[in-house]
N, C-alpha and C positions, 0 to 999 in steps of 0.2 A: 298140568298142561295149561299154558296161558291162552287166553282167548285171542282170536284173530281180530286185528284192528278193523278190518272190513266188516266183520259181523257187528262190532260195536257201533260203527257208523251207520249201518243198515237199521239196527234197532232204534238208535236215536232218531233217525230220519222218519221211521214209522210212527213214532210218538210225538213228533215235533209240534203238532197242533194242540197238544195238551197244555203247553206253557213253555217257559224257558228251559229247554232240555240241554244238558251237557253231561259229559262223562269225565271221570277222573280215575286214573290208575291207582289202585290200592292193593297192596300185598300181592302183586303179580296179576291181579284180576282188575275188574272195573266196577265202580259205583256209577249209577245213573241218577242224575238229579233232575227234578222238575221244580222250578221256582225255588231253588236252593234247598230243597228237601230231598234226602236220599229216598228214592221210591223203589229202586230195584238194584240188583247186582247181576253182573254177567260173570259166570264162572264156567270154564271149560266150554265156551261157546253155547251156554244155556242161559236163558233169561229167568231170573227169580224176582218176582214182584213182592214187596213187603206185604205181609198179611194184615188185612183190616176187615172189620165186619162188612163194610160197603163193598170191598173187593170180593169177598166171599159171596155176597148176594149177587153181584154183577156176573161172576163166573158161573155160579150155580153149584157145581161139584168140583172144586179145584183139586189139583194134584199138589200135595204139599210135600216139600223136601227141603232139607237144609242145603244151602248153596255150597257149604264147605263144612268139614268136621267141626263140631262144637257150636255151630251157628243155630239160631232159631229157625224153625221151618218157615219157608216162604212159598208163594204160589209159583210152581214151575209152569211156564208158558211155552208150550210146544206147538200146538195146533193153530194158533192165531197170530203167529209172527207176521204173516203176509197180509193180515186184515188190519189196515191202518185205522179205520174207523173204530173197530172193536178195541184195539190196543190203546188208542187215544182215550176212549171212554173209561177203560180200566185205570189208566194213569191219572186221569182227572179225578175219579172217585178216590183213589188212593191218596193223591196229593191233598185233597180236602180234609181227609181224616187224620193225616199225620201231623204231629205238633210242629210248631215253628222250630227251626234250629236254635240251639243255645248260643247266646252271644259269646264270642271268643274273648278270653282274658287278654289284656295287653301284656306284651312280653316285658319281663323285668329287664332293667338295663340302665 
């Protein structure tokens, strides 16, 4: 089941104070970017934030679940979607801990 675009827009709006937030459709679902780093996935209208040590400390006792079959476990965020300040804090911590995206190779041609 694909995620609802309205849900994607709501989640992005909730975390907008963390940095440059954008979403991109990938494999029928969505990746959420903060400052050009993939920080979360939305699959079946559920938010999965990438697992980091700082994110674990911020959440306390996170619920971990893979966003799709074969994926690495991520933090499933259910109870705090409506708490903009909390979600922004989690995304800020996560963004700081994730590596910078790899430079794209120029296309051959």
